[in-house]
C-alpha positions in Angstrom: -52.0 43.1 37.1 -48.1 43.4 35.4 -45.8 40.3 35.0 -43.1 41.0 38.0 -46.7 41.7 40.7 -47.3 38.2 38.8 -44.7 37.0 39.4 -44.6 38.0 42.8 -47.8 36.5 44.5 -46.6 33.4 42.5 -43.3 34.0 44.3 -45.8 33.3 47.7 -46.2 29.4 47.1 -42.9 28.6 47.3 -42.9 30.5 50.7 -45.3 28.6 51.7 -44.7 25.8 50.9 -40.8 26.0 52.8 -42.7 27.6 55.8 -45.5 24.0 55.5 -42.0 22.4 55.3 -40.6 24.1 58.3 -43.7 22.9 60.1 -43.7 19.2 59.9 -40.2 19.0 60.0 -40.8 20.4 63.4 -43.5 17.2 64.1 -46.2 20.3 64.2 -48.4 17.7 61.7 -48.1 15.5 59.5 -47.6 16.5 55.1 -45.0 13.4 53.7 -45.5 15.1 50.6 -44.5 18.8 51.0 -40.6 17.8 51.4 -41.3 17.3 47.1 -41.8 20.7 46.6 -39.1 22.2 47.4 -35.6 22.9 47.3 -35.6 24.3 50.7 -36.3 21.5 52.7 -35.1 21.8 55.3 -34.8 25.4 56.7 -36.3 25.5 59.5 -38.6 29.0 60.4 -38.8 30.9 63.1 -41.7 29.4 66.0 -44.3 31.9 65.5 -44.0 30.9 61.3 -44.2 27.7 62.0 -47.4 28.0 64.9 -49.2 30.4 61.5 -48.9 27.1 59.5 -50.1 24.9 61.6 -52.9 26.3 62.3 -54.0 27.0 59.1 -53.3 23.4 58.5 -55.7 22.6 61.6 -58.5 24.9 60.0 -58.9 23.3 56.8 -57.8 19.7 57.6 -60.8 20.2 60.7 -63.4 21.0 57.7 -62.5 19.0 54.5 -62.2 15.4 56.9 -66.0 16.7 58.0 -66.7 17.0 54.2 -65.6 14.1 53.1 -67.4 12.8 56.1 -70.7 13.9 56.2 -73.4 11.4 54.3 -71.8 8.7 52.1 -72.4 10.4 48.2 -69.7 11.7 45.5 -68.2 14.6 46.5 -66.3 17.2 45.0 -63.2 19.8 46.3 -62.4 22.2 43.7 -58.5 24.0 45.2 -58.6 27.3 43.9 -55.1 28.5 43.0 -53.4 25.4 44.4 -50.2 26.1 43.8 -48.1 23.0 45.5 -50.6 21.8 48.0 -50.8 18.6 49.0 -54.2 17.4 50.0 -54.8 15.7 48.1 -51.7 13.1 48.3 -52.3 13.0 52.3 -56.3 12.4 51.1 -55.2 9.4 48.9 -52.8 8.2 51.2 -55.2 7.6 53.9 -57.7 6.4 51.0 -60.0 9.1 51.9 -59.8 11.2 48.4 -63.1 12.3 47.6 -65.0 11.7 44.0 -63.3 14.2 41.8 -60.5 16.8 43.0 -59.5 19.7 41.3 -56.8 22.3 41.3 -56.4 25.4 39.4 -53.9 27.6 39.1 -50.9 29.6 36.4 -50.1 27.7 33.8 -46.8 28.4 35.4 -47.1 26.5 38.9 -49.2 23.3 37.2 -45.7 23.0 35.0 -43.9 23.0 37.8 -46.3 20.7 39.9 -46.1 18.7 37.2 -42.6 18.3 36.9 -42.6 17.6 40.0 -45.3 14.5 40.2 -43.3 13.2 37.1 -39.9 12.7 38.9 -41.0 11.0 42.4 -43.1 7.9 41.9 -43.8 8.7 45.4 -46.1 10.6 44.2 -47.2 9.5 40.6 -47.7 6.1 42.0 -50.7 7.3 44.1 -52.0 9.0 41.2 -52.6 6.4 39.5 -52.7 5.7 35.6 -52.9 9.8 34.1 -52.1 11.3 31.2 -50.3 15.2 30.9 -51.7 17.9 28.1 -48.7 18.8 25.8 -47.9 21.7 27.4 -46.8 19.5 29.9 -49.7 22.0 32.5 -52.4 19.9 32.9 -52.9 16.2 34.3 -55.6 13.8 34.5 -55.7 10.9 35.7 -58.5 9.0 37.5 -59.8 10.6 40.8 -57.0 13.6 40.8 -56.6 17.2 38.2 -54.6 19.7 37.6 -55.5 22.3 35.7 -53.7 25.8 34.0 -55.6 28.5 34.1 -56.2 32.4 35.2 -58.8 32.0 37.4 -60.0 35.8 36.4 -61.4 33.9 33.7 -63.7 31.3 35.9 -67.2 31.2 34.1 -65.7 31.7 31.4 -62.2 29.0 31.0 -62.4 27.3 33.7 -66.1 26.0 34.2 -65.5 24.7 31.1 -61.8 22.9 31.5 -64.2 21.2 34.6 -66.7 20.3 33.5 -64.7 18.4 30.4 -63.1 16.5 33.2 -66.3 15.5 35.1 -67.2 17.9 37.6 -70.9 18.1 38.4 -72.2 20.6 39.2 -74.8 18.9 41.2 -72.8 17.1 43.9 -72.0 18.2 47.5 -68.5 20.6 46.7 -66.1 22.1 48.8 -64.1 25.1 47.1 -60.9 26.4 48.6 -58.7 29.4 49.0 -56.3 29.9 50.8 -54.4 33.3 50.2 -56.1 33.9 46.7 -58.9 35.9 46.2 -57.3 37.8 48.3 -54.7 38.8 46.0 -57.5 39.0 42.9 -59.8 42.2 41.9 -62.9 41.9 44.0 -64.6 42.9 40.9 -63.1 38.9 39.5 -63.0 36.8 43.3 -67.1 37.8 43.4 -67.4 36.7 40.0 -66.2 32.9 41.5 -68.2 33.7 44.8 -71.2 35.0 43.2 -70.9 31.6 40.4 -70.5 28.9 43.0 -74.0 30.7 44.3 -75.7 30.7 41.0 -75.1 27.2 39.6 -74.1 24.9 42.4 -76.8 23.8 45.2 -75.0 22.0 47.3 -71.1 24.0 47.7 -69.8 25.1 50.7 -66.5 27.1 50.8 -63.7 28.0 52.9 -61.1 30.6 52.5 -57.7 32.1 54.7 -57.3 35.7 54.2 -55.6 39.0 55.8 -58.2 41.1 57.8 -58.1 44.4 59.3 -56.2 47.3 56.8 -56.2 50.5 58.8 -54.9 49.8 62.0 -51.8 50.3 62.6 -50.5 46.4 62.5 -52.5 46.1 59.2 -50.8 49.4 57.5 -48.0 47.9 58.2 -48.5 44.3 57.0 -49.7 46.3 53.8 -46.2 47.8 53.8 -44.4 45.2 53.7 -46.0 43.4 51.0 -45.9 46.5 48.6 -41.9 46.5 49.1 -42.0 42.7 47.1 -44.5 43.8 44.8 -47.0 41.7 45.9 -50.6 44.0 46.6 -53.6 42.5 48.8 -55.9 43.7 46.1 -59.0 42.3 47.7 -58.2 43.3 51.7 -60.0 47.4 52.0 -63.4 45.3 50.0 -63.3 42.5 52.9 -61.8 44.6 55.6 -63.0 42.7 58.5 -64.9 39.4 59.5 -68.4 41.0 59.1 -67.8 42.0 55.3 -66.3 38.7 54.9 -69.4 36.8 55.9 -71.5 39.7 53.6 -69.6 39.0 50.6 -71.5 35.4 50.5 -74.8 36.1 52.2 -74.6 39.3 49.7 -74.6 36.6 46.4 -77.0 34.4 47.7 -74.7 31.7 49.8 -77.5 31.0 52.9 -75.4 30.9 55.7 -71.8 31.9 56.2 -68.6 32.6 59.2 -66.0 34.1 59.8 -63.2 33.6 62.7 -60.4 35.3 63.0 -57.4 32.6 63.3 -56.4 33.6 67.4 -59.4 33.3 68.1 -59.4 29.2 66.0 -56.4 28.7 67.6 -57.6 29.0 71.3 -61.0 28.1 70.8 -61.0 25.0 68.3 -58.0 22.8 68.8 -58.1 20.0 71.3 -56.6 20.6 74.0 -54.1 17.9 74.6 -53.6 18.9 70.3 -52.7 22.4 71.7 -50.7 21.4 74.7 -48.9 18.7 72.6 -47.5 21.2 69.9 -47.0 24.1 72.6 -44.0 21.9 73.4 -42.1 21.4 69.9 -40.3 24.4 70.6 -39.5 27.5 72.4 -42.3 30.3 71.9 -41.8 33.3 73.6 -43.7 35.5 71.4 -47.3 35.5 72.4 -48.2 39.0 72.4 -47.1 39.6 68.5 -48.2 35.6 67.4 -51.8 37.0 68.7 -51.0 40.8 67.0 -50.3 38.7 63.6 -53.5 36.4 64.3 -56.1 38.4 64.5 -55.3 39.9 60.7 -56.0 36.2 59.2 -59.0 35.1 59.5 -60.7 32.0 58.3 -64.2 32.8 56.6 -66.6 29.7 54.7 -70.1 30.0 53.6 -72.6 26.9 53.0 -74.8 27.1 49.6 -77.6 24.4 50.7 -80.7 24.8 48.0 -80.6 20.9 46.7 -83.6 19.4 48.8 -81.4 16.0 48.4 -78.5 16.9 50.3 -79.9 20.0 52.6 -78.6 18.3 56.3 -75.0 17.2 54.7 -73.5 20.8 55.7 -74.8 20.2 59.3 -72.2 18.9 61.2 -69.4 20.5 59.8 -68.3 23.2 62.2 -65.5 23.6 64.4 -65.2 21.9 67.9 -65.3 24.7 70.2 -63.1 23.4 73.8 -62.1 25.3 76.9 -58.2 25.8 77.1 -56.9 25.9 81.6 -53.9 27.4 80.5 -51.4 28.4 82.7 -51.8 31.7 83.8 -47.8 32.6 82.7 -48.8 31.6 79.0 -51.8 33.2 78.6 -51.4 36.8 75.9 -49.9 40.1 77.5 -51.9 43.0 76.3 -51.1 43.5 72.8 -49.1 46.9 71.5 -49.0 48.5 68.0 -45.4 47.4 67.4 -44.4 47.4 63.3 -45.1 44.0 61.9 -41.8 43.7 60.5 -41.8 39.6 61.2 -45.0 39.2 59.2 -45.2 36.7 56.7 -47.7 33.7 58.1 -49.4 33.7 54.6 -46.7 32.4 52.3 
């Protein structure tokens, strides 16, 4: 991948922060810290983008909280390609942070994040005492660590840095990947999945990725991203939900699941919460939303090889609800309209 292509992928972080800010400002969900990581914190995104940010947030929020509540033992979270992720700050604000919380990203990204942390006492005070390396690309706190490294060197460079700062392979660990592995060569992302399976006996991983590259919408989605010099290098290797699950099962994980975002939105959000967010702004893009949301998924897997923690993942699942939705709000039959507004991955 050339420098311009890497820059384009890194630029998706900025879009994600702006989209998250838009949803937060409108009241879709709460995040007191995302505004610090963009200069465009007041920009309002279209309703379909806000809904995408909301669904993405809700999925990870549900599983992170269930993981942290599962059993009274030390736990770790590792965020792959963290960018301007604010999960640690929101957990720390509620005193729910795990024993160790690690973030990994390119040095260009971690440098910007650390500068933002240093400028804002609301964040730095939350972290507590911390040290920064000579290049201002890594931060080491008591329970929070920012590591600068390319994920394609996961076992040779990332893992030694993690272990240097207290990562314990024997503790229950949650790995998070939000539109990260999809941008990597499959051989590189597969190496991460395999290393975790082989070395972290009590682990779970949760990914948010694009799928279905071969239908009309998927082809337009890929074309639009390529026009911005962004390539979904992993989408052909894992193009549908079954392939997403097999990515983990074929590498020794014990259980694996995958659902598209449309199904998640309609089946796994509490009805009262569902209707609350429906009232935030006028939303008349139901057909387009359904089409877009079918091309994104949550995939997650469990590694359960340590008998000490064999029951830890039993209750980590999405609650299922039956929504009572008025007939006029039900999606119309979908069409293969162009993906000209496609951007909920940012």
